[in-house]
N, CA, C and O atoms as CSV, one atom per row, in Angstrom:
chain,resi,resn,atom,element,x,y,z
A,1,MET,N,N,154.207,-170.187,51.098
A,1,MET,CA,C,153.139,-169.102,51.042
A,1,MET,C,C,152.428,-169.016,49.604
A,1,MET,O,O,153.068,-168.901,48.559
A,2,ARG,N,N,151.289,-169.073,49.664
A,2,ARG,CA,C,150.459,-168.867,48.545
A,2,ARG,C,C,150.571,-167.364,47.881
A,2,ARG,O,O,150.712,-166.410,48.646
A,3,ASP,N,N,150.517,-167.181,46.641
A,3,ASP,CA,C,150.761,-165.766,45.995
A,3,ASP,C,C,149.637,-165.066,46.571
A,3,ASP,O,O,148.504,-165.533,46.452
A,4,GLN,N,N,149.847,-164.020,47.165
A,4,GLN,CA,C,149.056,-162.813,47.735
A,4,GLN,C,C,148.227,-162.113,46.586
A,4,GLN,O,O,147.109,-161.664,46.838
A,5,ASN,N,N,148.789,-162.020,45.299
A,5,ASN,CA,C,148.607,-161.139,44.313
A,5,ASN,C,C,147.416,-161.746,43.778
A,5,ASN,O,O,146.594,-160.996,43.253
A,6,ARG,N,N,147.151,-163.197,43.835
A,6,ARG,CA,C,145.846,-163.690,43.248
A,6,ARG,C,C,144.509,-163.123,43.680
A,6,ARG,O,O,143.430,-163.247,43.102
A,7,LEU,N,N,144.797,-162.446,44.862
A,7,LEU,CA,C,143.468,-161.771,45.615
A,7,LEU,C,C,142.837,-160.473,44.635
A,7,LEU,O,O,141.652,-160.216,44.421
A,8,TYR,N,N,143.842,-159.890,44.219
A,8,TYR,CA,C,143.636,-158.751,43.297
A,8,TYR,C,C,142.507,-158.935,42.292
A,8,TYR,O,O,141.415,-158.367,42.276
A,9,SER,N,N,143.034,-159.916,41.396
A,9,SER,CA,C,142.061,-160.317,40.420
A,9,SER,C,C,140.784,-160.920,40.797
A,9,SER,O,O,139.817,-160.673,40.075
A,10,PHE,N,N,140.641,-161.631,41.762
A,10,PHE,CA,C,139.619,-162.252,42.459
A,10,PHE,C,C,138.617,-161.245,42.897
A,10,PHE,O,O,137.431,-161.227,42.567
A,11,TYR,N,N,139.250,-160.383,43.704
A,11,TYR,CA,C,138.124,-159.339,44.043
A,11,TYR,C,C,137.753,-158.398,43.144
A,11,TYR,O,O,136.609,-157.957,43.250
A,12,SER,N,N,138.595,-157.907,42.112
A,12,SER,CA,C,138.087,-157.140,40.776
A,12,SER,C,C,137.169,-157.909,40.272
A,12,SER,O,O,136.107,-157.372,39.957
A,13,GLU,N,N,137.325,-159.238,40.082
A,13,GLU,CA,C,136.032,-159.774,39.070
A,13,GLU,C,C,135.020,-159.946,40.344
A,13,GLU,O,O,133.915,-159.490,40.052
A,14,LEU,N,N,135.060,-160.305,41.250
A,14,LEU,CA,C,133.861,-160.161,42.314
A,14,LEU,C,C,133.164,-158.945,42.345
A,14,LEU,O,O,131.939,-158.955,42.458
A,15,THR,N,N,133.904,-157.720,42.245
A,15,THR,CA,C,133.300,-156.520,42.178
A,15,THR,C,C,132.614,-156.165,40.976
A,15,THR,O,O,131.647,-155.403,41.000
A,16,GLU,N,N,133.000,-156.605,40.066
A,16,GLU,CA,C,132.242,-156.650,38.474
A,16,GLU,C,C,130.925,-157.232,38.798
A,16,GLU,O,O,129.890,-156.565,38.806
A,17,ILE,N,N,130.990,-158.550,39.078
A,17,ILE,CA,C,129.709,-159.377,39.368
A,17,ILE,C,C,128.924,-158.660,40.286
A,17,ILE,O,O,127.767,-158.471,39.911
A,18,HIS,N,N,129.207,-158.247,41.288
A,18,HIS,CA,C,128.373,-157.452,42.365
A,18,HIS,C,C,127.532,-156.485,41.697
A,18,HIS,O,O,126.303,-156.415,41.690
A,19,LYS,N,N,128.548,-155.618,41.037
A,19,LYS,CA,C,127.840,-154.180,40.358
A,19,LYS,C,C,126.811,-154.672,39.294
A,19,LYS,O,O,125.640,-154.293,39.321
A,20,ARG,N,N,127.267,-155.474,38.422
A,20,ARG,CA,C,126.421,-155.886,37.147
A,20,ARG,C,C,125.233,-156.779,37.707
A,20,ARG,O,O,124.113,-156.513,37.269
A,21,SER,N,N,125.356,-157.790,38.611
A,21,SER,CA,C,124.357,-158.638,38.478
A,21,SER,C,C,123.546,-158.330,39.747
A,21,SER,O,O,122.414,-158.814,39.752
A,22,PHE,N,N,123.884,-157.670,40.739
A,22,PHE,CA,C,123.363,-157.602,42.142
A,22,PHE,C,C,123.386,-156.209,42.757
A,22,PHE,O,O,123.398,-156.089,43.982
A,23,PRO,N,N,123.394,-154.897,41.749
A,23,PRO,CA,C,123.638,-153.927,42.384
A,23,PRO,C,C,122.873,-153.190,43.459
A,23,PRO,O,O,123.345,-152.223,44.056
A,24,ASP,N,N,121.892,-153.599,43.638
A,24,ASP,CA,C,120.766,-153.182,44.734
A,24,ASP,C,C,121.131,-154.022,46.065
A,24,ASP,O,O,120.724,-153.648,47.165
A,25,TRP,N,N,121.954,-155.228,45.893
A,25,TRP,CA,C,122.353,-155.841,47.265
A,25,TRP,C,C,123.429,-155.446,48.032
A,25,TRP,O,O,124.519,-155.293,47.482
A,26,ARG,N,N,123.292,-155.249,49.258
A,26,ARG,CA,C,124.372,-154.984,50.154
A,26,ARG,C,C,125.496,-156.310,50.207
A,26,ARG,O,O,125.061,-157.437,49.975
A,27,PHE,N,N,126.661,-156.151,50.460
A,27,PHE,CA,C,127.777,-157.019,50.257
A,27,PHE,C,C,127.478,-158.342,50.992
A,27,PHE,O,O,127.642,-159.448,50.477
A,28,GLY,N,N,126.985,-158.108,52.351
A,28,GLY,CA,C,126.637,-159.006,53.137
A,28,GLY,C,C,125.478,-159.931,52.620
A,28,GLY,O,O,125.575,-161.157,52.674
A,29,GLN,N,N,124.281,-159.227,52.071
A,29,GLN,CA,C,123.399,-159.923,51.441
A,29,GLN,C,C,123.636,-160.911,50.144
A,29,GLN,O,O,123.008,-161.914,49.804
A,30,PHE,N,N,124.750,-160.272,49.556
A,30,PHE,CA,C,125.100,-160.932,48.278
A,30,PHE,C,C,125.743,-162.327,48.757
A,30,PHE,O,O,125.484,-163.403,48.218
A,31,MET,N,N,126.551,-162.173,49.761
A,31,MET,CA,C,127.440,-163.227,50.266
A,31,MET,C,C,126.661,-164.293,50.999
A,31,MET,O,O,126.861,-165.496,50.830
A,32,TYR,N,N,125.687,-163.747,51.891
A,32,TYR,CA,C,124.747,-164.619,52.328
A,32,TYR,C,C,124.003,-165.578,51.591
A,32,TYR,O,O,123.863,-166.786,51.784
A,33,ASN,N,N,123.456,-164.668,50.524
A,33,ASN,CA,C,122.567,-165.719,49.411
A,33,ASN,C,C,123.448,-166.590,48.756
A,33,ASN,O,O,123.235,-167.802,48.764
A,34,PHE,N,N,124.400,-166.103,48.199
A,34,PHE,CA,C,125.586,-166.884,47.544
A,34,PHE,C,C,126.010,-168.041,48.165
A,34,PHE,O,O,125.874,-169.161,47.673
A,35,LEU,N,N,126.509,-167.808,49.205
A,35,LEU,CA,C,126.979,-168.954,50.238
A,35,LEU,C,C,126.052,-169.696,50.604
A,35,LEU,O,O,126.450,-170.848,50.776
A,36,GLY,N,N,124.740,-169.518,50.847
A,36,GLY,CA,C,123.486,-170.388,51.105
A,36,GLY,C,C,123.242,-171.089,49.845
A,36,GLY,O,O,122.763,-172.217,49.961
A,37,TRP,N,N,123.412,-170.766,48.969
A,37,TRP,CA,C,123.056,-171.454,47.758
A,37,TRP,C,C,124.129,-172.637,47.435
A,37,TRP,O,O,123.874,-173.814,47.181
A,38,LEU,N,N,125.442,-171.978,47.516
A,38,LEU,CA,C,126.460,-172.852,47.434
A,38,LEU,C,C,126.327,-174.355,48.213
A,38,LEU,O,O,126.401,-175.509,47.793
A,39,ARG,N,N,126.069,-173.706,49.700
A,39,ARG,CA,C,125.958,-174.956,50.430
A,39,ARG,C,C,124.779,-175.901,50.387
A,39,ARG,O,O,124.905,-177.089,50.686
A,40,TYR,N,N,123.447,-175.277,49.953
A,40,TYR,CA,C,122.245,-176.141,50.103
A,40,TYR,C,C,122.013,-176.614,48.550
A,40,TYR,O,O,121.495,-177.715,48.363
A,41,GLU,N,N,122.391,-175.796,47.433
A,41,GLU,CA,C,121.832,-176.169,46.335
A,41,GLU,C,C,122.811,-177.133,45.454
A,41,GLU,O,O,122.472,-178.083,44.748
A,42,LYS,N,N,124.342,-176.534,45.735
A,42,LYS,CA,C,125.504,-177.236,45.010
A,42,LYS,C,C,125.969,-178.206,45.929
A,42,LYS,O,O,126.812,-178.996,45.505
A,43,ASN,N,N,125.541,-178.319,47.254
A,43,ASN,CA,C,126.155,-179.154,48.624
A,43,ASN,C,C,127.753,-179.079,48.546
A,43,ASN,O,O,128.557,-180.008,48.621
A,44,LEU,N,N,127.974,-177.788,48.386
A,44,LEU,CA,C,129.521,-177.513,48.654
A,44,LEU,C,C,129.594,-176.749,49.923
A,44,LEU,O,O,128.845,-175.857,50.320
A,45,ASP,N,N,130.818,-177.359,50.576
A,45,ASP,CA,C,131.359,-176.253,51.824
A,45,ASP,C,C,132.164,-175.189,51.260
A,45,ASP,O,O,133.260,-175.392,50.736
A,46,PRO,N,N,131.643,-174.113,51.365
A,46,PRO,CA,C,132.386,-173.007,50.997
A,46,PRO,C,C,133.756,-172.462,51.503
A,46,PRO,O,O,134.284,-171.423,51.107
A,47,PHE,N,N,134.303,-173.407,52.532
A,47,PHE,CA,C,135.533,-173.261,53.176
A,47,PHE,C,C,136.783,-173.694,51.984
A,47,PHE,O,O,137.908,-173.198,51.911
A,48,PHE,N,N,136.264,-174.633,51.213
A,48,PHE,CA,C,137.505,-175.268,50.595
A,48,PHE,C,C,137.558,-174.814,49.069
A,48,PHE,O,O,138.646,-174.885,48.498
A,49,PRO,N,N,136.525,-174.387,48.431
A,49,PRO,CA,C,137.115,-174.069,47.004
A,49,PRO,C,C,138.123,-172.794,46.732
A,49,PRO,O,O,138.031,-171.701,47.292
A,50,GLU,N,N,139.016,-173.140,45.840
A,50,GLU,CA,C,140.111,-171.925,45.514
A,50,GLU,C,C,139.292,-170.893,44.707
A,50,GLU,O,O,138.222,-170.977,44.104
A,51,GLU,N,N,140.031,-170.053,44.876
A,51,GLU,CA,C,139.278,-168.564,44.154
A,51,GLU,C,C,138.823,-168.728,42.879
A,51,GLU,O,O,137.799,-168.144,42.524
A,52,ASP,N,N,139.567,-169.595,41.968
A,52,ASP,CA,C,139.141,-169.605,40.683
A,52,ASP,C,C,137.906,-170.360,40.525
A,52,ASP,O,O,137.046,-170.127,39.675
A,53,LYS,N,N,137.877,-171.346,41.467
A,53,LYS,CA,C,136.479,-172.437,41.515
A,53,LYS,C,C,135.243,-171.557,42.045
A,53,LYS,O,O,134.088,-171.580,41.618
A,54,MET,N,N,135.827,-170.704,43.182
A,54,MET,CA,C,134.765,-169.845,43.650
A,54,MET,C,C,134.166,-168.869,42.728
A,54,MET,O,O,132.969,-168.621,42.871
A,55,LEU,N,N,134.965,-168.166,41.621
A,55,LEU,CA,C,134.404,-167.427,40.796
A,55,LEU,C,C,133.445,-168.365,39.863
A,55,LEU,O,O,132.286,-168.057,39.581
A,56,LYS,N,N,133.914,-169.214,39.553
A,56,LYS,CA,C,133.034,-170.188,38.509
A,56,LYS,C,C,131.766,-170.443,39.227
A,56,LYS,O,O,130.827,-170.513,38.434
A,57,TYR,N,N,131.438,-170.598,40.420
A,57,TYR,CA,C,130.189,-170.748,41.257
A,57,TYR,C,C,129.534,-169.468,41.582
A,57,TYR,O,O,128.329,-169.400,41.821
A,58,ILE,N,N,130.501,-168.230,41.595
A,58,ILE,CA,C,129.611,-166.878,41.880
A,58,ILE,C,C,129.021,-166.823,40.351
A,58,ILE,O,O,127.824,-166.537,40.357
A,59,LYS,N,N,129.498,-167.001,39.215
A,59,LYS,CA,C,129.071,-166.582,37.872
A,59,LYS,C,C,128.022,-167.663,37.703
A,59,LYS,O,O,127.139,-167.421,36.880
A,60,GLU,N,N,127.991,-168.496,38.171
A,60,GLU,CA,C,126.706,-169.641,37.873
A,60,GLU,C,C,125.688,-169.032,38.639
A,60,GLU,O,O,124.659,-168.786,38.011
A,61,TYR,N,N,125.711,-168.703,39.922
A,61,TYR,CA,C,124.826,-168.182,40.656
A,61,TYR,C,C,124.332,-166.878,40.084
A,61,TYR,O,O,123.126,-166.649,40.176
A,62,ALA,N,N,125.115,-166.001,39.508
A,62,ALA,CA,C,124.615,-164.856,38.807
A,62,ALA,C,C,123.915,-165.029,37.758
A,62,ALA,O,O,123.015,-164.248,37.447
A,63,ASN,N,N,124.195,-165.956,37.147
A,63,ASN,CA,C,123.565,-166.217,35.618
A,63,ASN,C,C,122.201,-166.962,36.109
A,63,ASN,O,O,121.264,-166.828,35.322
A,64,THR,N,N,121.984,-167.593,37.080
A,64,THR,CA,C,120.679,-167.856,37.591
A,64,THR,C,C,119.828,-167.213,38.470
A,64,THR,O,O,118.645,-167.467,38.698
A,65,HIS,N,N,120.485,-166.419,38.909
A,65,HIS,CA,C,119.855,-165.719,40.072
A,65,HIS,C,C,119.473,-164.017,39.906
A,65,HIS,O,O,118.701,-163.280,40.519
A,66,SER,N,N,120.348,-163.822,38.847
A,66,SER,CA,C,120.253,-162.109,38.898
A,66,SER,C,C,119.089,-161.443,38.047
A,66,SER,O,O,118.817,-161.651,36.864
A,67,PRO,N,N,118.473,-160.591,38.949
A,67,PRO,CA,C,117.412,-159.959,37.879
A,67,PRO,C,C,117.880,-158.905,36.772
A,67,PRO,O,O,117.111,-158.350,35.987
A,68,TYR,N,N,119.184,-158.726,36.829
A,68,TYR,CA,C,119.834,-157.524,35.863
A,68,TYR,C,C,120.612,-158.129,34.717
A,68,TYR,O,O,120.414,-157.938,33.517
A,69,TYR,N,N,121.617,-158.962,35.336
A,69,TYR,CA,C,122.488,-159.382,34.350
A,69,TYR,C,C,122.751,-160.990,34.281
A,69,TYR,O,O,122.963,-161.657,35.294
A,70,ARG,N,N,122.711,-161.549,32.920
A,70,ARG,CA,C,123.148,-162.899,32.963
A,70,ARG,C,C,124.242,-163.073,31.538
A,70,ARG,O,O,124.158,-162.423,30.496
A,71,GLY,N,N,124.979,-163.851,31.775
A,71,GLY,CA,C,126.228,-163.932,30.575
A,71,GLY,C,C,127.539,-164.048,31.013
A,71,GLY,O,O,128.480,-163.955,30.224
A,72,TRP,N,N,127.703,-164.266,32.344
A,72,TRP,CA,C,129.171,-164.515,32.712
A,72,TRP,C,C,129.532,-165.690,32.145
A,72,TRP,O,O,130.675,-166.121,32.292
C-alpha cells in the first residue's frame, strides 16, 4: 500500500496555491480549469501523474494563469 501520509503535504500545498493564486475561484472551478489545461495544453491525462508531478503542473498553471500571484 502506498503511504497515505503523502496526502497531507500534497493537500496543504494545494491549499496554499489555491489561496494565493486563485482566491476568488471555487474549488471545482480551480480544478476544472486546471485539469482542462493539463489535458489540452500539456496533452497529459490527469489520471496518471503522481502527487509530486501534479504539484509541479499546478504550480506551472498558477504561474501562467493567476491574476494574483506568480512565483511558485
